[in-house]
Steps between C-alpha positions, in 0.01 A plus 500: 500500500420291194168344405650155559594606853147622566338188348740202522243285318597674175747350258613576147491285192281392217183301575534129444377355173161336492570141602359247252453255788223711654363711212303379196722420204360787292597771750698793360572868539351712221662805341360719778656281768169349610456131580287315246352152521346332199570819308294719737649766729412434862466873565229517232312216668522684833361815336214314329391260774629668815701336774548255655457281192604144427655463155510153344710402198295247301797375297698433817221280635483309174879456484508353850229251402706399197814465710325248725359303209844487340672388821232239579366383163337185641354654816171678551563861599219635715485873572449564873229762469529632855811691390287721273153395394332726247329398178770636270774299671286186497453552127871561433626195686247262349580630153861404579395145587483517879227365722366704794498430874233674709444496874164670547161536343593852392813386316300221339239749381769725349660206319168383359400852395833529316409192298742258663411139415367352828696180437819709524407637843623351828362613837709525817429617852500366854158648576279459195139580578189306401415767242850500352511122458149502357603767246816310407308177444226676304761661274663162434852608597782258431633425848436588861781477756363332813630652822301340783292198593192721532551615142493139378162451665363823357630433150359150495158634600504779239645319200251369248760374253861389515732769634878471483676594823855536626591449865719771649791364703761686700834331425674621817748723317602828664626753244593743781308792354271749671275314751188632330579323172666172605238254376707182476552444873291246687342720768284742300147550377534355149457137401593175672846408631659252264505136617263582787189321624295802391635478145436126491144554616445777244616276214274217616197727534540648154541158342176388664302780335363392160484853359844615616799389295835535675747568219803614695667705769569869544758680711627854545830578671481875558576827326809673366696173470818535295659160573362236260626214717197539726277398209716197429453386858125561474484282189679215677270513803181533297587214264567278802153586632340430161673161498360427846147569375555249218609234749216562745214563255610373162449847353759674283486877542590682180535869597757680716454874553810660655345842558685824443696736722784571255702801609522824305741789554342808656825698505822474303710212628209310658508125429241361261401150391687372196246310291761295315646379829154433643403294196818291522457437873137391461586272207784333689286454810217349297734256327661384823183484710294318238784252445540440872131429557435344157228761457377630163599858436210734593391813317659803662335838564655825624314806629697822447315820585744760627757379245255575218380849593732658759757652264227609258364747755617851594321729747500876447485757782521878521727669749305700761793629699861455611584518870851500651523397866806638680710206609254262336365401161378687199140409421341531156124481546290371210128476431478123549629256757403192694150485354633441148816314610456322835788258434754724672300505823394135475825334395774760526523507120759734350468701179692744286356835392602739220386830357292431190441845350868589441846348495683661794872550451603695809549429867281250678383449855414192704134504595212298634190512280205546736136430433213735574314279746467553874748233606863560592575168332368623167838507329521381139878494455799560725845638422441560132678758286298790359607838359592775744279739305191278516186715502133451592300395195772284345418139411671208670489145362532183707579190290404137553157573643285283275439225757314524832445875479161538335406166657580616854400864461253653744300819544677593824428858615215485245743554213387320183715234339708594194414421140690250285621628165643263239770607255595340170640616166495868596137491614342491846154393613327489835426148622364580846374850585589690814277436800322826586353648814160441341585128477581494871184688595284271285575210734419699817125442513427511874480876549 
């Protein structure tokens, strides 16, 4: 009986090349067959900082910022900080000319501590607290996105000088994505349905407040959108609503923020947003809508977050064991899991995984990469190809993990969150240290 007969999940062949759609541009194999990013071997990072570890390619983040500015030279590009909000990233994106969008007091504090100009900060959120709005006003941030009638009342009471605001509208566009991230449909927690009595009332209330200046509208359609036509339709609907405000109130709104949600590829062959196509669609929609309603062209803003940092990130794990189940799957257990990458459990996200410490050239097997946490659903990747001779202690790398991994990470099972290590020009530096057991115990003060 052959090995293939014993384990039908095995197959022969060379491992696939590192796909430029999901790995940072400066990803290579070195002379020893190890994967390097930014000139640094991932295996060396695993040895120095332990695992799991988030690796972040600074040049990749900067290049994505430049790609947006080139594709949309007349638009304001606002980094959606919830994708990954640490001081280094806030510094990088603002150096590249981007503004920053925050949605909590904590994100605001990080942006300010990184030296971001408050006028280049915009605050979102459907449940902003008194303290958060007070902090935003005290800092003098550029714009606040109003999400409820109660927020208008609170802002008007807190503001001591003129504050620019945008009103968030839901344009009634269903992008047919995961239910948890469809934010353009009418029946949801964000904003006001377009052309509704509630939206009309919100506009009127803001305009009655002497210290609130309504400068425009904001919308967000969802996440992982690869069809640019949805944004064209959003432009047409939002311009029509801006024209209605001019007729009813004699006010010309000047700003239109179309949000983010641009798709990135998590695995080879996944669809991603084409920025050239998106730019052309938005331009055409603006021309036609403004001509139809005889409305002056507004300033456009876009809010990419995932599209800026996702591909810049790679997560490193060490193999703890390999388990073959008769008549079932082969499981490769690693030292991380759903606490450092909850997107698989939350959204059914799919990832690729490769060996980072060597370039395997022999037979491969089909495996599920399993996390270490006490949940049967703690699976990081399914049906991926790894070497048949994979051993405990080897380093695995999961690409495209720069967005919504550190941001969503938890200390489940009292396991500390991973560090973030930046790479650039053959050097690495720690941006965020590993969370330790001492950190967790320091918060437990009731004993």
